[in-house]
N, C-alpha and C positions, 0 to 999 in steps of 0.2 A: 789553199798553198796560202794565203794568206793569214792561218791560224798561226805560224809563227812570229809572225810580225803586225799583230794583233796592234799595240803601244807601240808603236818604234817601225816606221820604213825606212831602213836608212837608202845611198845612193845602190848601194848592193842589190832591192828589191827590180832594178827595174832594170842591171842586166841580166838578170836574173830569169826574168820574163820579157826577154823580149823578143822572145822566137816569140810563145807564143801569143805576142800585143800582134804581129807584124797584121795577121787576115779579122782580129778583132779591131785593129783601125781602119785599116784598107774601109770596112762596113762604118764607123762612126765618120770618120771625115769624110768619105760616097759626097752628104747629102750636101759638102757643098757646088758640088756640080764639075761638071771641065774648065777646060784656059788656067789661067796660071791666078792663084789667091792672090790678093794685095799682102808686104810685109805685113801692113796691120792681123791682115787679118790669121799668118800662117802665126807670129803667134801670140794672138788671144786662142788659136783653134788648140793647139799644143797642153798649152799651159790650166786650158779646158776638159781636154782628156785626161791628159797627165795627172790632176787634181780631183777633177771625177771619178773615174776606174780606174788607176790605178794607188792613188794615193788615201782613197775614199776618207777625206775629214782628219784621216792618220798622222801627219804634216800638210804643209801647201807651199806645191812650188812657186819658185818667182822671176819675171823673164829678166836675163840682164840684156841688157843691150838689145838688139834689136837684130830680128833676124837679118842671115845673107845672103845671097842668090852665090852657089857655086854655079860661074861660067863654066857648058860644055857639059855640066850633066841634073841639068834644069834641079835643083834640089835644093832645099831650103836650108841653111844650118843656122838649128833655135839653138840654143844656150838655157837652161835655167839651174836653178841657186835650189833645193833643195835644205832645210840647216844647217848650212854654211860649205856644201857638195855642190859645185858647178859641174853639169849633165854638158855636152854637146848632145844634140842631136837633132834628125834629118828625116825633113817632108820630104814631099815629092808638089815639085811644082805648085801641081794642078788640089794639091788639099788632099788624095786620099788615098797617102798609105806615107804611116811612121814609123819613123827606128829609131830608139829611145835609146840607141847605141853604136856608133859608128867602131867598126873592129879592124884595127890597123892591119891586112891581110901581110906583112912586111916581119913578121916580128911571131912567137908561137905561143900555138891557144888558148895552151897549157896555164903561155904563165903570165894567165891575163886571170884565169876565173881559177878560182879558189880551189882547194883542196877538196877530192869527194868523200862523199864517207856521207852515211849514216844519220836521222837525227836521233834522237840518246837526251835522257835526262834534264831540263831548262831548256829548252831548245836547241842544244850545239849538236855542233855535227860530231862526229865517232874519223877517224882518216885512220888508216891502215899507217901512217908515215915513222920515222923514228923516233924515243921519243926528243924531248928539245930537251939537253942539261947542260950546267953552268958547276966543274969542280962536284958532276957524282950529284948535284940534285937539279932533280926535271922546274924545268923555268916556266913564269905565269908569270904571260904578259898582258897589260892593261893597255891602251891605244884609247886618246882621250881628245878635249879638249875643256875648255874654259867657257866656253861660248857655247858648248852643244848642254840641252839639257837631261839629255838623256846620260848625258855622261855623267854629271853633278850629281844622276840618282844613284849612279852604279859605285862609282869608289867609295862612299861610304863603307857599303856594302861589303867591295872585295873586298878591303882595307882591314876590316872589321871580322875577314874569314882567314883574308893570309899572316895576322896575328896569331892564329891559332899554333899556325903548323912552325915559327921560329927558322928554327938553323936545320928544320925541315927539306926549306924548300929555296926557289931564289926566286926575287918578286922584281923584275923588268916595270918599275910604269910610266910612261910614256905619254907623256903631256901635254902638247901643242910643240913636236917637236922629233926628227926626224930617225932616232938612236931605231934599235930593230928593223931599218925600214924593210929588210930584207922575206922577214919572219911578217909584218904588215900584207906585203905585195903578196903574200900563198893564201893566205888567212882572210884577205880582206880585199872586196874592187872598190874600196873608199872609204867604205860607212863606219860608219864611229860610233860608240861605241865601241871596238872589236875585244874580246876576252879569249887572248891560246891559254891551252893548260896542255905544254907542254909537249906542241908540238898534238897530242893527241884526241883534239878535241877545241872547237871555237868553236862561238860565236857571234854574229854584225847585230849589234841591240843588243837594249839592256832584261834585266830577267822584272822588269815594272806590273807586267801584267799578272804574276807572281802576287808581288809584295816581296815585302827585304825576306819577310824571315825563312819564306820559302829560296827563291833569290841565296839566301843565306847557303841554308842548306845545302841545292843541289851548288854549290859554285865545292863546297867543303867534302864532298860523297868527290869530286871529277878529282876536284883531286886528288885524296885518299887512294884512288884508281890507279896514277901512275905512282903515289908513294910506295904502292907496296902495303896500304891499310895504317899506314905510320907518320902521325905519332896515334898509340890502343890508344889512349885520351879520348881524341880526339872526333876518333875512327870508328869506334865504337860504340857511338848515338846516330852516327847515322846507315848503318847494315843494311837496311831493307834502302837503302836509292841506288847505293852501288851497288845491291841485287836487280835494278831495275838496269843499272847500266853497258850499253850494246858496246 
């Protein structure tokens, strides 16, 4: 499960593995024993678990404020930050059960999760969604922030690829803004960088683990897939990768 995020674990990974971790976290946190753990221990032990068992050195979670005991529910609300993204999690007051994210059951669950699909080249997820286009041109979206080092790495790579396609596609680069918020909400749970290729392929995280050259070729192949192999001069060079795309 972690191979896909071995170079960068965005907030999305915390959400994706939430259900799996409930049992594991109960075992880990169970060493605290019965009764109510202190506010200090609640925060310290959540950070210890997130950093050691989830992030495993790929990123670092830091506490945002002190845990707060939720009245009548016997829960601590613990807020922590991963690379500028804040996550509200919950810990039972006895320290035995950790829930990486609270789910608002008044909202449509599907609207809170990325579009489903199968993983394909470049650790992108392939969807069955309709092509997102603008004036007949497939749209490539890049969502990031100037304070995100992984975004800083990815940005020049994707810009170089986009330049090769010229007027064949439309490119929406969203840095530190809320433009195309509907697209971002659908294909990301809040993690950046997020790349969405015409709604057919998306990925949360950068391609740093493969290097800039491989990342550029994967991006090129995926974009060629949505442009119908246009322009030919660009797409003919990555036909071997295109053939691998699910």
